C-alpha positions as CSV (number, residue, x, y, z in Angstrom):
1,A,-8.6,-4.4,24.3
2,V,-12.5,-5.5,22.4
3,T,-13.6,-5.5,18.6
4,M,-16.4,-6.4,16.6
5,F,-15.9,-7.3,12.7
6,R,-18.9,-7.0,9.8
7,H,-19.0,-9.6,7.3
8,P,-16.9,-7.5,4.8
9,I,-20.1,-7.3,2.1
10,E,-22.6,-6.0,5.1
11,R,-19.7,-3.8,5.1
12,A,-19.1,-2.6,1.6
13,I,-23.5,-1.8,1.2
14,S,-24.2,-0.3,4.3
15,T,-20.8,1.9,3.1
16,F,-22.7,1.7,-0.4
17,N,-25.5,3.5,1.1
18,Y,-24.3,6.0,3.1
19,L,-22.2,7.4,0.9
20,Q,-25.4,8.1,-1.2
21,I,-26.5,11.0,1.2
22,A,-23.9,11.0,3.8
23,H,-22.7,15.2,1.8
24,W,-21.0,16.4,4.9
25,E,-18.4,13.2,3.8
26,P,-15.0,14.0,2.6
27,E,-15.6,10.4,-0.2
28,Y,-19.0,11.6,-0.1
29,R,-20.0,11.3,-3.9
30,P,-23.3,12.5,-5.2
31,E,-23.6,10.8,-9.2
32,M,-23.3,7.6,-6.9
33,Q,-27.3,7.6,-5.8
34,G,-28.1,6.5,-9.3
35,W,-25.6,3.3,-8.7
36,T,-26.5,-0.1,-8.2
37,V,-24.6,-2.1,-5.9
38,E,-23.6,-3.8,-8.9
39,Q,-22.2,-0.5,-10.1
40,Y,-20.2,0.3,-7.5
41,A,-18.8,-2.9,-6.4
42,T,-17.6,-3.1,-9.9
43,S,-16.0,0.4,-9.1
44,D,-12.7,2.7,-9.2
45,V,-14.6,4.1,-5.2
46,I,-15.4,0.6,-3.2
47,E,-13.0,-0.1,-0.6
48,D,-10.1,-2.5,-1.4
49,N,-9.6,-4.8,1.1
50,W,-10.8,-2.0,4.5
51,M,-10.2,-4.5,7.0
52,T,-6.9,-5.3,6.8
53,R,-5.9,-1.8,5.8
54,Q,-6.8,-0.6,9.1
55,L,-5.1,-2.8,11.3
56,V,-2.5,-2.7,9.9
57,H,-2.2,1.1,8.8
58,V,-1.8,1.5,4.7
59,D,-3.2,3.6,3.1
60,S,-5.4,2.1,-0.4
61,S,-2.8,3.1,-2.5
62,T,0.0,0.9,-1.1
63,P,-1.0,-2.5,-2.3
64,L,-0.9,-5.0,-0.6
65,N,0.3,-8.5,0.1
66,M,0.0,-11.2,2.3
67,G,3.0,-10.0,4.9
68,H,-0.1,-7.0,5.7
69,L,-2.3,-10.1,5.9
70,Q,-0.1,-12.0,8.5
71,L,0.2,-9.4,10.5
72,A,-3.3,-8.4,10.5
73,M,-4.3,-11.6,11.3
74,D,-1.3,-11.0,14.0
75,V,-3.2,-8.4,15.0
76,I,-6.5,-9.5,15.1
77,R,-5.4,-13.3,18.1
78,R,-3.8,-10.3,20.2
79,K,-7.5,-8.6,21.3
80,V,-8.5,-9.8,24.2
81,F,-12.3,-10.1,23.2
82,V,-13.2,-10.2,19.5
83,G,-17.5,-9.9,17.9
84,L,-19.4,-10.7,15.6
85,M,-22.4,-7.1,14.1
86,S,-24.8,-10.2,12.9
87,R,-24.1,-12.1,16.2
88,F,-24.3,-8.4,17.5
89,E,-26.0,-9.7,21.4
90,E,-23.7,-13.1,21.4
91,S,-21.2,-11.0,21.8
92,L,-21.7,-8.3,25.0
93,E,-23.2,-10.9,26.3
94,R,-19.4,-13.2,25.9
95,F,-17.6,-9.2,26.6
96,E,-20.1,-9.4,30.0
97,A,-18.5,-12.6,31.2
């Protein structure tokens, strides 16, 4: 399997920008168009540990614990290739080698 990770803050800012314009998404909130990143970061709209939740298949209504974190780290360890979006070209070169 191949996984590309993005820095969590970069991902949150990208999600913030996307949700301001993505009227086709269920999570779209037109009121966010006037928000600052700080308002988004301190709101209840921001995602809570998105990557961990994705890796362990837990939705946002479930509180996370150390067991979830451990399971997420185990999933990552089992990946054959792990790359970083901030080093996209370098990661692709590793995948091709």
